[in-house]
C-alpha positions as CSV (number, residue, x, y, z in Angstrom):
1,X,112.2,126.0,131.7
2,X,113.6,129.4,132.3
3,X,115.7,128.8,129.3
4,X,112.6,128.2,127.1
5,X,110.9,131.3,128.4
6,X,114.0,133.5,127.8
7,X,114.4,132.2,124.4
8,X,110.9,133.1,123.6
9,X,111.4,136.7,125.0
10,X,114.6,137.1,123.0
11,X,112.5,136.2,119.9
12,X,109.7,138.6,120.9
13,X,111.9,141.6,121.4
14,X,113.6,141.4,118.7
15,X,102.4,138.2,98.1
16,X,105.1,140.6,97.2
17,X,107.4,141.4,94.2
18,X,110.9,142.2,94.3
19,X,112.8,144.6,91.9
20,X,116.1,146.5,92.0
21,X,115.8,150.3,92.8
22,X,116.8,151.4,89.4
23,X,114.0,149.5,87.7
24,X,111.0,150.5,89.9
25,X,108.3,151.2,87.5
26,X,106.8,154.6,87.7
27,X,103.4,153.5,86.8
28,X,102.7,151.8,90.1
29,X,99.2,152.7,91.2
30,X,99.2,155.0,94.2
31,X,97.5,153.5,97.3
32,X,97.9,149.9,96.0
33,X,101.4,149.2,97.1
34,X,103.9,149.8,99.9
35,X,107.3,150.4,98.4
36,X,110.4,149.4,100.7
37,X,113.9,150.7,99.8
38,X,116.8,149.2,101.5
39,X,120.4,150.5,101.5
40,X,123.1,148.2,101.2
41,X,124.3,146.7,104.5
42,X,126.9,144.2,105.9
43,X,124.8,141.9,108.2
44,X,127.9,141.6,110.3
45,X,125.9,142.8,113.5
46,X,123.2,140.1,112.9
47,X,125.7,137.4,113.6
48,X,127.0,136.3,117.0
49,X,130.5,134.8,117.2
50,X,131.9,132.6,120.0
51,X,135.2,131.6,121.4
52,X,134.6,128.0,120.0
53,X,134.5,129.5,116.5
54,X,130.8,128.9,116.0
55,X,128.7,131.6,114.8
56,X,124.8,132.1,114.7
57,X,123.3,134.5,112.2
58,X,119.9,135.9,111.6
59,X,120.4,135.4,107.8
60,X,118.7,131.8,108.2
61,X,115.7,133.3,109.9
62,X,113.3,135.9,108.7
63,X,114.8,139.4,109.0
64,X,111.9,141.1,107.5
65,X,108.1,140.2,107.6
66,X,104.9,141.9,108.0
67,X,101.2,141.3,109.3
68,X,98.3,142.7,107.6
69,X,94.3,142.5,107.9
70,X,94.8,138.6,108.3
71,X,97.3,138.6,111.2
72,X,97.4,135.0,112.1
73,X,100.8,134.3,110.1
74,X,103.6,136.5,109.1
75,X,104.4,137.2,105.6
76,X,108.2,137.0,105.0
77,X,110.0,139.4,102.8
78,X,113.3,139.1,101.1
79,X,115.8,141.8,100.4
80,X,119.0,141.5,98.5
81,X,120.8,144.4,99.9
82,X,124.3,142.8,100.9
83,X,126.0,144.4,97.7
84,X,123.8,147.1,96.5
85,X,120.5,148.9,97.2
86,X,117.2,146.8,96.8
87,X,113.7,147.5,96.5
88,X,110.6,145.3,97.4
89,X,107.1,146.0,96.6
90,X,104.1,144.9,98.7
91,X,100.9,144.6,96.8
92,X,98.3,145.9,99.2
93,X,95.6,148.2,99.8
94,X,95.7,147.7,103.7
95,X,97.6,148.9,106.6
96,X,100.5,146.7,107.6
97,X,102.8,146.3,110.4
98,X,106.3,145.7,109.2
99,X,108.9,144.2,111.5
100,X,112.7,144.6,110.8
101,X,115.1,142.5,112.9
102,X,118.7,143.4,113.4
103,X,121.7,143.1,115.7
104,X,120.4,139.4,116.4
105,X,118.2,140.3,119.4
106,X,116.2,143.4,118.2
107,X,113.1,144.1,116.1
108,X,111.6,147.4,115.2
109,X,108.0,147.9,114.3
110,X,106.8,150.2,111.4
111,X,103.1,151.2,110.9
112,X,102.9,151.5,107.0
113,X,99.9,152.3,104.8
114,X,99.2,151.7,101.1
115,X,100.8,154.5,99.2
116,X,103.8,154.8,101.6
117,X,107.5,154.5,100.4
118,X,109.6,153.7,103.4
119,X,113.5,153.9,102.9
120,X,116.1,152.2,105.3
121,X,119.7,153.3,105.7
122,X,122.1,151.4,107.8
123,X,124.3,152.8,110.4
124,X,126.4,150.3,112.2
125,X,124.2,147.6,110.5
126,X,121.0,149.0,112.3
127,X,118.0,150.1,110.3
128,X,117.1,154.0,110.3
129,X,113.8,154.6,108.5
130,X,112.2,157.5,106.5
131,X,108.7,157.4,105.0
132,X,109.4,159.6,102.0
133,X,105.8,160.8,101.9
134,X,105.7,161.3,105.7
135,X,109.1,162.7,106.6
136,X,107.5,164.2,109.7
137,X,107.3,160.8,111.2
138,X,111.0,160.1,111.2
139,X,111.5,160.4,115.0
140,X,108.6,157.9,115.6
141,X,110.0,155.5,113.1
142,X,113.4,155.4,114.6
143,X,112.4,155.6,118.3
144,X,113.0,151.8,118.8
145,X,116.2,151.7,117.0
146,X,117.7,154.7,118.6
147,X,116.7,153.3,122.1
148,X,118.0,149.9,121.5
149,X,121.4,151.1,120.1
150,X,121.9,153.2,123.2
151,X,120.7,150.3,125.7
152,X,122.4,147.2,124.3
153,X,122.0,144.7,127.0
154,X,121.3,141.5,125.8
155,X,123.6,138.5,126.6
156,X,122.1,135.3,125.1
157,X,122.5,131.9,126.8
158,X,125.0,130.7,124.3
159,X,127.0,133.9,124.8
160,X,126.8,133.4,128.6
161,X,128.0,129.8,128.1
162,X,130.9,130.9,125.8
163,X,132.2,133.3,128.5
164,X,131.6,131.3,131.6
165,X,131.6,127.8,130.4
166,X,128.4,127.0,132.4
167,X,124.7,127.8,132.4
168,X,123.0,130.6,134.2
169,X,121.9,129.7,137.7
170,X,118.1,130.4,138.6
171,X,119.4,133.5,140.6
172,X,121.3,134.7,137.5
173,X,118.2,134.2,135.4
174,X,116.1,136.2,138.0
175,X,118.7,139.1,138.1
176,X,118.9,139.1,134.2
177,X,115.0,139.1,134.0
178,X,115.0,142.2,136.4
179,X,117.6,143.9,134.0
180,X,115.5,143.2,131.0
181,X,112.3,144.4,132.7
182,X,113.9,147.5,134.0
183,X,115.1,148.3,130.4
184,X,111.7,148.0,129.0
185,X,110.3,150.2,131.9
186,X,112.8,152.9,131.1
187,X,111.9,152.7,127.4
188,X,108.3,153.1,128.3
189,X,109.1,156.1,130.5
190,X,110.8,157.7,127.5
191,X,108.0,157.2,125.2
192,X,105.6,158.5,127.7
193,X,107.5,161.7,128.2
194,X,107.6,162.3,124.5
195,X,104.0,161.7,124.3
196,X,103.1,164.1,127.3
197,X,104.8,167.0,125.7
198,X,102.8,166.4,122.5
199,X,105.8,165.4,120.6
200,X,104.9,162.0,119.4
201,X,102.4,160.7,116.9
202,X,99.4,159.3,118.5
203,X,99.2,156.1,116.4
204,X,102.9,155.2,117.0
205,X,102.6,156.0,120.7
206,X,99.6,153.5,121.0
207,X,101.6,151.0,119.0
208,X,104.9,151.1,121.1
209,X,103.1,151.3,124.3
210,X,101.1,148.1,123.6
211,X,104.3,146.5,122.5
212,X,106.1,147.5,125.7
213,X,103.1,146.6,127.9
214,X,103.0,143.1,126.9
215,X,106.8,142.7,126.6
216,X,107.0,143.7,130.2
217,X,104.3,141.5,131.1
218,X,106.0,138.5,129.8
219,X,109.0,139.2,132.1
220,X,106.8,139.7,135.1
221,X,103.2,138.6,135.0
222,X,102.6,140.1,138.5
223,X,103.2,143.6,137.0
224,X,100.1,143.5,134.9
225,X,96.4,143.9,136.2
226,X,94.0,141.3,135.0
227,X,91.5,143.9,134.0
228,X,94.1,145.6,131.8
229,X,94.7,142.5,129.7
230,X,92.9,143.0,126.3
231,X,91.6,139.6,125.2
232,X,89.0,140.7,123.1
233,X,90.7,143.4,121.0
234,X,91.2,141.6,117.6
235,X,93.2,144.5,116.4
236,X,96.1,143.7,118.7
237,X,96.6,140.3,116.7
238,X,98.8,142.1,114.2
239,X,101.2,142.8,117.0
240,X,103.7,140.1,117.4
241,X,104.5,140.7,121.0
242,X,100.9,140.6,121.9
243,X,100.6,137.1,120.0
244,X,103.7,135.9,122.0
245,X,102.1,137.0,125.2
246,X,98.8,135.2,124.6
247,X,100.0,131.6,125.0
248,X,102.0,132.6,128.3
249,X,98.7,134.0,129.5
250,X,96.9,130.9,128.9
251,X,99.7,128.8,130.7
252,X,99.4,131.1,133.8
253,X,95.7,131.5,133.8
254,X,94.7,127.9,133.3
255,X,97.7,126.5,135.3
256,X,98.8,124.4,132.4
257,X,101.3,121.7,133.7
258,X,104.7,121.3,132.2
259,X,105.6,117.8,130.6
260,X,108.3,116.3,128.6
261,X,108.1,115.8,124.9
262,X,111.1,114.2,123.0
263,X,113.1,114.9,126.1
264,X,112.3,118.5,126.1
265,X,110.1,120.3,128.8
266,X,107.2,122.1,127.4
267,X,103.6,123.1,128.5
268,X,100.9,120.5,127.8
269,X,99.1,121.8,124.7
270,X,96.4,119.4,125.0
271,X,95.1,120.6,128.2
272,X,95.9,124.2,126.8
273,X,93.8,123.6,123.7
274,X,90.8,122.2,125.8
275,X,91.2,125.1,128.2
276,X,90.8,127.7,125.5
277,X,88.1,125.9,123.7
278,X,85.9,125.9,126.8
279,X,86.7,129.4,127.9
280,X,84.7,132.6,127.2
281,X,87.5,135.0,128.0
282,X,88.6,135.5,124.5
283,X,87.0,137.1,121.3
284,X,86.4,134.5,118.7
285,X,89.2,135.6,116.6
286,X,91.7,135.4,119.5
287,X,90.5,132.2,120.5
288,X,90.8,130.9,117.0
289,X,94.4,131.9,117.0
290,X,95.1,130.3,120.3
291,X,93.6,127.1,119.1
292,X,95.6,127.2,115.9
293,X,98.8,128.0,118.0
294,X,98.2,124.9,120.2
295,X,97.3,122.6,117.3
296,X,100.5,123.5,115.6
297,X,102.4,122.6,118.9
298,X,100.4,119.2,118.9
299,X,101.2,118.4,115.2
300,X,104.9,119.1,115.8
301,X,105.4,117.3,119.2
302,X,102.6,114.8,119.9
303,X,101.4,111.5,118.4
304,X,99.6,111.2,115.1
305,X,96.5,110.0,117.0
306,X,96.7,113.1,119.3
307,X,96.8,115.2,116.3
308,X,93.9,113.5,114.6
309,X,91.8,114.0,117.9
310,X,92.6,117.7,118.2
311,X,92.3,118.5,114.3
312,X,88.9,117.0,114.5
313,X,88.1,119.4,117.7
314,X,89.6,122.3,115.7
315,X,87.5,121.8,112.6
316,X,84.4,121.6,114.8
317,X,85.1,124.8,116.7
318,X,86.9,127.1,114.2
319,X,84.8,128.2,111.0
320,X,87.5,130.5,109.6
321,X,88.2,128.9,106.2
322,X,91.4,130.6,105.7
323,X,92.8,129.4,109.1
324,X,91.4,125.8,108.2
325,X,93.2,125.9,104.9
326,X,96.4,127.0,106.6
327,X,96.4,123.9,108.9
328,X,95.5,121.8,105.8
329,X,98.3,123.2,103.8
330,X,100.8,123.1,106.5
331,X,100.2,119.5,107.8
332,X,98.7,117.9,104.7
333,X,95.5,117.0,106.4
334,X,93.9,115.9,103.2
335,X,96.4,112.8,103.5
336,X,95.9,112.2,107.2
337,X,94.6,108.8,106.8
338,X,97.8,107.9,105.1
339,X,100.1,109.4,107.7
340,X,99.9,106.3,110.1
341,X,100.5,103.8,107.3
342,X,103.4,101.5,107.8
343,X,103.3,99.2,104.7
344,X,104.1,101.8,102.0
345,X,106.2,105.0,101.7
346,X,103.7,107.7,100.7
347,X,104.9,110.9,99.0
348,X,103.5,114.1,97.7
349,X,104.9,116.6,95.2
350,X,104.4,120.3,95.0
351,X,101.0,120.0,93.6
352,X,100.0,117.4,96.2
353,X,99.7,114.5,93.9
354,X,100.2,111.3,95.9
355,X,102.6,108.4,95.0
356,X,104.7,105.9,96.7
357,X,108.5,105.3,96.8
358,X,107.9,101.9,95.4
359,X,106.1,103.4,92.4
360,X,108.7,105.9,91.7
361,X,111.5,103.2,91.8
362,X,109.6,100.9,89.5
363,X,109.2,103.9,87.0
364,X,112.8,104.1,86.8
365,X,113.8,100.4,86.3
366,X,116.8,100.4,84.0
367,X,118.3,103.5,85.6
368,X,120.4,103.9,88.8
369,X,118.6,105.9,91.5
370,X,120.0,107.9,94.1
371,X,117.7,109.2,96.8
372,X,118.6,112.2,98.8
373,X,116.5,112.6,102.2
374,X,116.7,116.2,103.5
375,X,114.6,118.9,105.2
376,X,114.2,122.7,105.2
377,X,115.6,123.0,108.6
378,X,118.7,120.9,108.1
379,X,121.5,123.2,107.4
380,X,123.9,120.5,106.1
381,X,121.4,119.2,103.9
382,X,120.8,122.5,102.3
383,X,124.7,123.0,101.9
384,X,124.7,119.7,100.1
385,X,122.1,120.8,97.5
386,X,124.6,122.4,95.3
387,X,126.9,119.6,95.0
388,X,123.8,117.5,94.5
389,X,123.0,119.7,91.4
390,X,126.4,119.3,90.1
391,X,126.2,115.5,90.4
392,X,122.9,115.6,88.5
393,X,124.3,117.8,85.7
394,X,127.3,115.4,85.3
395,X,124.9,112.5,84.8
396,X,121.9,114.2,83.2
397,X,122.6,112.3,79.7
398,X,123.2,108.8,81.4
399,X,120.8,106.2,83.1
400,X,120.9,108.0,86.4
401,X,118.1,109.5,88.4
402,X,118.3,111.9,91.2
403,X,115.3,111.9,93.8
404,X,114.8,114.3,96.6
405,X,112.5,113.3,99.8
406,X,112.0,115.8,102.4
407,X,111.0,114.6,105.8
408,X,109.5,118.1,106.8
409,X,106.5,117.7,108.8
410,X,105.5,121.3,107.6
411,X,104.6,121.3,104.0
412,X,104.7,125.1,103.7
413,X,108.3,125.3,105.1
414,X,109.2,122.6,102.5
415,X,107.6,124.7,99.8
416,X,109.6,127.9,100.7
417,X,112.9,125.9,101.0
418,X,112.2,124.2,97.8
419,X,111.6,127.6,96.0
420,X,114.7,128.9,97.5
421,X,116.8,125.9,96.3
422,X,115.0,125.9,92.8
423,X,113.5,122.3,93.6
424,X,109.8,123.3,93.8
425,X,109.0,122.0,90.2
426,X,111.9,119.5,90.0
427,X,110.0,116.2,88.7
428,X,111.5,114.1,91.5
429,X,111.1,116.3,94.6
430,X,108.7,115.0,97.1
431,X,107.7,115.3,100.9
432,X,107.3,112.2,103.0
433,X,103.7,111.8,104.1
434,X,104.1,109.1,106.6
435,X,107.6,109.7,108.0
436,X,108.5,108.2,110.4
437,X,105.5,105.8,110.7
438,X,106.4,103.6,107.6
439,X,108.3,100.5,108.6
440,X,110.7,101.5,105.8
441,X,112.1,104.3,107.8
442,X,112.6,102.0,110.9
443,X,114.4,99.4,108.9
444,X,116.6,102.1,107.3
445,X,117.0,103.6,110.8
446,X,116.6,107.1,109.3
447,X,117.0,109.3,112.3
448,X,119.5,111.7,111.0
449,X,119.8,113.7,107.8
450,X,121.2,114.3,105.2
451,X,121.0,110.6,104.3
452,X,121.4,109.0,100.9
453,X,120.3,105.5,99.5
454,X,120.8,104.0,96.1
455,X,119.0,101.4,93.8
456,X,120.4,99.6,90.9
457,X,118.9,99.2,87.5
458,X,116.6,96.2,88.7
459,X,115.0,98.4,91.5
460,X,117.1,96.9,94.4
461,X,118.3,98.8,97.2
462,X,122.2,98.4,97.0
463,X,123.2,101.1,99.5
464,X,121.4,102.0,102.8
465,X,124.0,104.7,103.4
466,X,125.4,105.8,100.2
467,X,128.2,108.4,100.0
468,X,127.2,112.1,99.8
469,X,127.1,114.0,96.4
470,X,130.0,116.1,97.4
471,X,133.2,113.8,96.8
472,X,134.4,111.5,94.2
473,X,133.4,108.4,96.0
474,X,129.8,108.6,94.8
475,X,130.8,109.0,91.2
476,X,132.9,106.0,91.2
477,X,130.0,104.1,92.8
478,X,127.6,105.5,90.2
479,X,129.8,104.7,87.2
480,X,130.4,101.1,88.6
481,X,126.7,100.4,88.5
482,X,126.0,102.2,85.3
483,X,128.6,99.8,83.6
484,X,126.6,96.8,84.7
């Protein structure tokens, strides 16, 4: 359980258009955009290397994201500054909180307003920022990165394992927590000193003080007074550290038990949901966020019946239509009646048009059909997509059809991955609605991906575990069935 808590803390502490710097239009309307200019960088420090040869990089995770006036979910940004400078333009009239992760563990927060242009340069692969129209804030903008680079103390569990070939003991976790807490207290003392001599912008002081206050409280709940916890201050929801603090507060305040789901210890989110729903401790907006957070955990880790029950409770309590739509878009609740079906394999495409695998296969009788099961979170699946496209091109003028079926539980993550892989509008790209409920998946024993199956021209499944699109074996197999 300490491992889970530490992982959360690591993560805590750490609608846009994109154009190259040289092509920024001078006609951008002032106060309707935030312009972000990124100098080129290596990303080397965003990767952890271990003695066993494995590496873990931030590049697969959001490095840049922001929260705006609707703070429930972050909005991810993409910058292409590995080889040359890049510019990203956020269309907004609001103030935003921008987060920039770096050096694997760290994240700096920037308070940016419509009309601002913020430029990032990278020293030792860490971001140093200047708001070009507010150069007097340079010290504030770089307070976090400057402190973090001088006090680099993080050692992940995987790094510890690589060095010692064992996990930390409970005492070693406690000692490490003490080091982390002391480091944040030291940073807070430094911040207070700058503020006390009148040498720090008030808005940035409040932002960083709040961030440090709740970061410290996650390391030691005994260090924060209950009457100092702000549970009705909706403006704090834009602060990611505060949002990570809130569930931990719920676990402690309501004494939520730890259970096992999928052989993993976790807090019981059914009890957490019910406790928050009945409580009057929170503002309505913060209560909505906590119910939303709990419902997502229920969707990802509990049974379909549990999700149906708590989704009904959610819709009865939460009246925020944007939040309701977020849940609907993520978990395809419009198709909830099909999720438990076992007789058919139900699929939806990018526009949420429903079909079945049988209907798709029947549509292509007279052709050899190759089905690729994948997911947004599956790295080997993503690597195999480029060979898959080459295979498609090799047989595009023959009686051969390539079908992608994602087993993602989160429709929005599938959408993002599909856009990244240029599959979003591919005709035969679907999400599985009733995975793993359908008996087809049990008969196929589809537990690991990527996985490939193949149908002949009569619509009969001829391979339950076909070769991958990477090698020559699959081409020989396709050729043999095309010749029949």
